[in-house]
C-alpha positions, -999 to 999 in steps of 0.1 A, spaced: -28 459 298 -33 443 332 -60 421 318 -36 403 295 -31 365 298 4 369 311 -10 389 340 -33 359 348 -3 335 347 17 358 370 -13 363 393 -16 325 396 20 323 405 17 350 431 -14 334 446 2 300 447 32 313 467 10 336 488 -12 307 499 19 286 504 35 312 527 4 316 548 -17 284 549 6 254 542 25 242 572 62 240 564 86 212 571 106 207 602 143 213 594 156 206 629 166 170 623 186 177 592 221 191 593 223 212 562 250 236 549 229 265 561 205 265 590 169 270 578 137 271 598 101 272 589 97 309 587 126 314 563 109 292 537 77 311 542 96 344 537 111 330 505 76 321 493 63 355 502 92 372 484 86 352 452 48 362 454 57 399 458 82 396 429 55 381 406 31 409 416 57 435 407 63 419 373 25 422 366 26 460 369 56 464 345 34 459 315 47 492 299 82 478 297 79 444 281 117 438 277 122 444 315 92 422 322 107 393 302 140 397 320 124 397 354 103 366 345 136 349 336 151 360 369 120 346 387 124 313 369 160 311 380 150 319 416 124 291 415 150 267 401 173 276 430 145 270 455 137 237 438 173 227 439 173 234 477 143 212 482 158 184 462 191 187 481 172 187 514 151 157 503 182 137 493 199 144 526 170 132 548 177 102 570 159 70 561 142 59 530 136 85 503 106 72 483 80 90 462 54 83 489 75 100 515 78 131 493 41 138 498 34 123 532 62 139 552 72 170 532 38 180 519 28 194 486 50 225 490 78 208 470 57 210 439 51 248 441 84 258 424 76 233 395 41 246 390 53 282 393 80 276 367 54 264 342 32 294 347 62 318 345 72 302 313 37 306 299 38 343 310 71 348 293 58 333 261 28 356 262 49 387 269 72 377 240 42 373 217 30 408 227 64 422 220 65 406 186 31 420 178 41 455 187 73 452 166 52 440 136 28 469 140 56 494 141 70 479 109 38 489 90 41 526 100 
């Protein structure tokens, strides 16, 4: 069951956040006075936690209902992270243009969006498997 398409989607999400936590340099939060004080390593830890969470979901293939619930929870966590990035971007001093989004902040702000897409696709695939199992049980 690990070879299912939802496992591929979840693995892509985990790899995306794993690479983000290790290779992509994070932003400098020192100049911005936010509600909470964040630094570079805390964002990397959040990326790493989301990658581990996606890997845990992969191995819950026996319990599809729990897998669907955890995928929804992971989507919510990604939306919270995306909201934090949007809040941080809107509170930066100076101009906030679309070009600044990629030049100063890097591509890391797009990771939650890409991850939400793959998590949604994984949720649909798990739901499709659950519906298939229910239809087969109906014939018995």
